[in-house]
C-alpha positions in Angstrom: 66.8 91.8 78.5 69.7 92.1 80.6 71.4 90.0 82.6 69.6 88.5 85.7 71.9 89.8 88.8 74.1 87.2 90.3 75.0 86.9 94.4 78.1 88.0 95.6 79.2 85.0 97.6 81.7 82.3 96.9 82.0 80.1 94.4 82.3 77.0 97.0 83.2 74.7 93.6 87.2 75.1 93.1 87.5 74.6 89.8 84.2 76.8 89.0 86.2 79.1 91.5 89.4 79.3 89.4 87.7 79.5 86.6 85.8 82.9 87.7 89.1 83.9 88.8 91.2 83.8 85.6 87.5 85.7 83.6 87.1 88.0 85.8 91.4 88.6 86.7 91.6 89.4 82.7 88.8 91.5 83.0 89.9 93.2 84.9 93.7 93.7 83.3 92.4 95.0 81.0 89.5 97.4 82.2 93.0 98.5 84.1 94.8 99.5 80.4 91.8 100.5 79.1 91.5 103.3 82.0 95.1 104.4 81.2 94.8 104.4 77.5 91.3 106.3 77.2 91.9 108.6 80.4 95.8 108.9 80.1 96.2 107.9 84.3 99.0 106.9 85.8 97.8 102.6 86.7 99.0 100.3 89.0 96.8 97.4 89.8 98.3 94.3 92.2 96.3 90.7 92.1 97.0 88.3 94.4 95.3 84.3 94.0 93.9 82.2 96.6 96.7 80.3 95.6 100.1 83.4 96.5 100.4 83.7 92.8 100.8 87.5 91.3 99.3 89.1 88.5 100.3 93.1 88.0 99.5 95.0 85.3 101.3 99.1 85.0 101.2 101.1 81.8 104.4 102.7 84.3 106.6 101.2 87.3 104.8 99.3 89.7 107.1 100.5 92.1 106.9 103.9 90.8 103.2 103.8 91.0 103.2 103.4 94.9 105.9 106.2 96.0 103.9 108.4 94.2 100.6 107.1 96.0 102.4 106.8 99.9 103.9 110.7 99.0 101.0 111.5 97.7 98.5 109.9 100.6 101.4 110.6 103.2 100.7 113.9 102.4 96.9 114.2 102.8 95.9 115.0 98.9 94.3 112.2 98.3 90.8 112.6 96.3 88.3 110.4 95.9 
């Protein structure tokens, strides 16, 4: 039997919220890495915590990936 669904709402307990953020952040960074390796995709991930701390992953330069995104977005050639 699979896990039950959780209700998606803000976690009120500060400690629990911080622990959950840490675990989910690590999982998200791992998924970004896996996507870049398995699919040879250019990936950039930027996350700010509620305290304003920056976490990022990129298999290339984050700035280069953002510049590429801006250029593609300006030309209207994004898909998905």
